VOGU-3710 file (C-alpha; in Angstrom, 3 decimals, decimal comma):
1> xxxxxxxxxx> 58,544/74,417/117,025  55,633/76,348/115,550  55,280/76,789/111,842  55,565/80,579/112,321  59,039/80,250/113,875  60,373/77,817/111,255  61,062/80,475/108,542  62,782/82,683/111,148  64,989/79,824/112,345  65,865/78,949/108,745
11> xxxxxxxxxx> 66,740/82,558/108,007  68,976/82,727/111,094  70,791/79,577/110,031  71,386/81,003/106,567  72,705/84,254/108,064  75,060/82,331/110,358  76,305/80,322/107,395  76,986/83,490/105,381  78,763/85,054/108,361  80,964/81,985/108,766
21> xxxxxxxxxx> 81,800/82,049/105,056  82,731/85,739/105,304  85,022/85,060/108,290  86,682/82,184/106,407  87,164/84,410/103,337  88,734/87,095/105,531  91,114/84,559/107,098  92,064/83,316/103,629  92,762/86,865/102,434  94,963/87,500/105,455
31> xxxxxxxxxx> 96,897/84,287/104,823  97,371/85,182/101,158  98,560/88,646/102,184  101,131/87,147/104,563  102,347/84,801/101,828  102,690/87,743/99,450  104,765/89,693/101,975  107,067/86,684/102,411  107,539/86,306/98,658  108,181/90,037/98,207
41> xxxxxxxxxx> 110,621/90,234/101,093  112,518/87,008/100,418  112,059/85,328/97,062  112,247/88,557/95,035  114,929/90,364/97,034  117,433/87,501/97,103  118,173/87,370/93,349  118,428/91,146/93,194  120,980/91,144/96,000  122,986/88,488/94,152
51> xxxxxxxxxx> 122,837/90,482/90,922  124,027/93,601/92,725  126,885/91,704/94,384  127,981/90,151/91,068  128,002/93,608/89,466  130,236/94,956/92,231  132,631/92,009/91,927  132,796/92,344/88,172  133,595/96,050/88,385  136,438/95,325/90,839
61> xxxxxxxxxx> 137,853/92,470/88,754  138,031/94,197/85,391  138,181/97,977/85,928  141,191/98,433/83,640  139,525/96,874/80,605  136,179/98,675/80,932  135,618/101,534/78,552  133,780/104,688/79,581  130,743/103,394/77,721  130,875/100,065/79,581
71> xxxxxxxxxx> 131,164/101,859/82,931  128,143/103,980/81,955  126,063/100,840/81,278  127,266/99,219/84,502  126,013/102,236/86,449  122,680/102,086/84,601  122,259/98,425/85,555  123,130/99,151/89,192  120,598/102,004/89,260  117,919/99,710/87,794
81> xxxxxxxxxx> 118,612/97,035/90,415  118,414/99,650/93,188  115,086/100,917/91,794  113,702/97,362/91,704  114,777/96,789/95,309  113,083/100,031/96,301  109,835/98,975/94,590  109,885/95,596/96,355  110,501/97,341/99,692  107,513/99,572/98,952
91> xxxxxxxxxx> 105,291/96,589/98,152  106,325/94,886/101,380  105,697/98,028/103,434  102,242/98,509/101,888  101,256/94,877/102,420  102,494/94,836/106,013  100,228/97,703/107,129  97,602/95,826/109,132  94,508/96,886/111,009  95,208/97,317/114,705
101> xxxxxxxxxx> 93,111/97,521/117,835  95,938/99,299/119,639  94,150/102,647/119,764  95,085/104,771/122,751  94,601/108,365/123,773  97,578/110,071/122,121  98,592/113,712/122,240  99,202/114,450/118,559  101,603/117,202/119,630  103,887/114,507/121,062
111> xxxxxxxxxx> 103,688/112,511/117,823  104,537/115,634/115,849  107,425/116,437/118,179  108,993/113,038/117,479  108,444/113,424/113,727  110,103/116,851/113,638  112,990/115,531/115,696  113,559/112,648/113,265  113,377/115,049/110,303  115,452/117,770/112,013
121> xxxxxxxxxx> 118,524/117,284/109,804  116,480/117,555/106,593  114,563/120,535/107,957  117,850/122,291/108,728  119,396/121,387/105,365  116,359/122,751/103,538  116,196/125,825/105,793  112,510/124,993/106,264  110,041/126,804/108,479  107,456/124,690/110,332
131> xxxxxxxxxx> 104,471/126,585/111,730  102,755/124,214/114,159  99,486/125,023/115,901  98,121/123,048/118,851  96,850/119,568/117,952  94,176/117,492/119,738  94,315/114,295/121,773  92,800/111,396/119,785  92,482/107,638/120,136  94,961/106,476/117,483
141> xxxxxxxxxx> 97,726/103,995/116,840  100,788/106,049/117,796  103,263/104,327/115,452  100,944/104,350/112,438  99,915/107,990/112,774  103,540/108,973/113,269  104,259/107,295/109,917  101,496/109,359/108,291  102,701/112,679/109,711  106,312/111,939/108,824
151> xxxxxxxxxx> 105,464/110,987/105,263  103,373/114,082/104,563  105,958/116,483/106,021  108,790/114,666/104,244  106,947/115,114/100,928  106,505/118,819/101,616  110,253/119,101/102,184  111,033/117,069/99,051  108,672/118,501/96,437  110,034/122,029/96,337
161> xxxxxxxxxx> 111,309/124,249/93,525  115,094/124,394/93,319  116,522/126,799/95,902  113,236/127,579/97,653  112,944/127,317/101,440  109,968/125,131/102,429  107,240/126,658/104,561  104,858/124,187/106,187  101,860/125,105/108,329  100,069/122,459/110,420
171> xxxxxxxxxx> 96,841/123,181/112,264  93,652/121,450/113,357  89,993/122,192/114,069  86,800/120,323/114,875  84,839/119,233/111,830  81,501/120,947/111,332  78,215/119,048/110,974  77,994/120,131/107,332  81,449/118,728/106,637  80,586/115,423/108,336
181> xxxxxxxxxx> 77,491/115,132/106,165  79,493/116,013/103,037  82,086/113,317/103,742  79,425/110,802/104,836  80,869/110,533/108,352  79,091/109,578/111,556  77,219/112,730/112,599  77,202/111,672/116,255  81,007/111,409/116,520  83,494/114,213/117,020
191> xxxxxxxxxx> 85,909/114,489/114,078  89,021/116,618/113,777  90,473/118,107/110,613  94,287/118,191/110,553  95,627/120,381/107,770  99,160/120,353/106,285  99,829/123,294/103,960  103,073/123,863/102,055  104,568/126,122/99,391  105,906/123,305/97,196
201> xxxxxxxxxx> 105,547/122,527/93,499  101,972/121,300/93,928  100,126/119,256/91,308  97,175/119,473/88,953  93,961/119,018/90,901  92,704/116,395/88,451  95,568/114,187/89,697  94,560/114,510/93,359  93,257/110,944/93,615  96,198/109,480/91,683
211> xxxxxxxxxx> 98,830/110,476/94,249  97,331/108,073/96,814  97,643/105,055/94,513  100,741/102,825/94,809  103,605/103,646/92,426  101,755/106,534/90,751  104,375/109,239/90,236  103,556/112,692/88,871  107,227/113,719/88,722  110,369/112,086/87,388
221> xxxxxxxxxx> 112,303/109,739/89,653  115,585/111,508/88,887  114,293/114,866/90,138  112,413/113,504/93,155  113,615/110,030/94,226  111,325/107,605/96,034  109,359/104,394/95,483  105,910/105,998/95,199  104,117/104,138/97,985  104,355/106,603/100,886
231> xxxxxxxxxx> 101,001/108,291/100,365  99,332/104,942/99,573  100,476/103,710/102,998  99,195/106,920/104,622  95,820/106,517/102,939  95,550/102,893/104,082  96,389/103,824/107,687  93,861/106,669/107,810  91,128/104,425/106,366  91,868/101,853/109,084
241> xxxxxxxxxx> 91,344/104,663/111,607  87,904/105,255/109,999  89,101/108,603/108,704  89,602/110,363/105,389  92,767/111,623/103,677  92,691/113,900/100,644  94,677/116,704/99,045  94,070/119,918/97,139  96,573/121,872/95,101  97,281/124,415/92,429
251> xxxxxxxxxx> 100,286/123,506/90,294  103,379/125,510/91,274  101,467/127,084/94,172  101,781/124,485/96,928  99,619/121,690/98,303  97,228/121,120/101,189  96,883/117,641/102,707  93,874/117,174/104,987  93,268/114,322/107,428  89,837/113,784/108,982
261> xxxxx> 90,001/111,621/112,093  87,399/110,636/114,682  88,196/111,425/118,286  87,452/107,760/119,070  87,617/105,265/116,134
//
C-alpha cells in the first residue's frame, strides 16, 4: 500500500466505524421505543383498569349510603381515570407510528372516499357540507395517509361554534418552484399541495406550531373532548413521507390545514 493511499484507507475505516455506530444507535432507539410502547400499553393501563373496576363495584355496593356530594366526587374520579386512560392511549398511538417502506401508487380520492364513509354519521349529525375537488395519485402508505385525512376532517367537524353547520373544502394543486424553494424541498421532485379549509372556531396564528405538539390543547377538554395527540400523529406521518404539514388560521374565522407531499417519496 502506498503512503498516499494510507490516509484515504484510514479515513474510510473511520467513516465505516461511525456508520456502524449510527446504525447501532438507531437500533437501540427502536428497541427503547418498543419497550416504551409495551410499558404504556400494559404496565400503566392495568392499574387504571383495576381502579375503574373498583370504583364501579363500590358504587354498586353502597349506593344507598352515598350522599349527593359523594356521588359527585365518585364521578370526578371516574372522569379523571378515563382521561388518564385516554392520554396513555394517545402516547401508545404516537409511539407506534413507525416509518414504512410500504409506499404504493394510491388514488387519494379513494382514500378520501373511505374517510368520508367512516365519518358519514358525524357528517350527517353535524349537517356538514364537504366540498371535494379531484385529488392526485401519489406513492403513499394508504393506511397512514387515511389516518391523516380522517384526523384533519374530524377536527374540522369538532371545532365548530355551537349550532353552526361545518363547511369543509378540500382541493389540491401542484406546488410551484418558488414554493418548493421556500419550504426547502427537492426542486427536482413533483410535490402536491393538499388544502383543507373549514369555517370552524380557528385559533391564534401564533399558536400554529403548538397544535402539532403532543397534548397541547388550545381549548378546554370539556368543550372539545380528545387526548390531544391526533395532529402530532399526523405531523409525524407526513414527515415520514418526506412532506410538510402546517396550518393557518384567524381566530373565529376558520382554519386551513395544508399538506405538501412528493409524488414519489
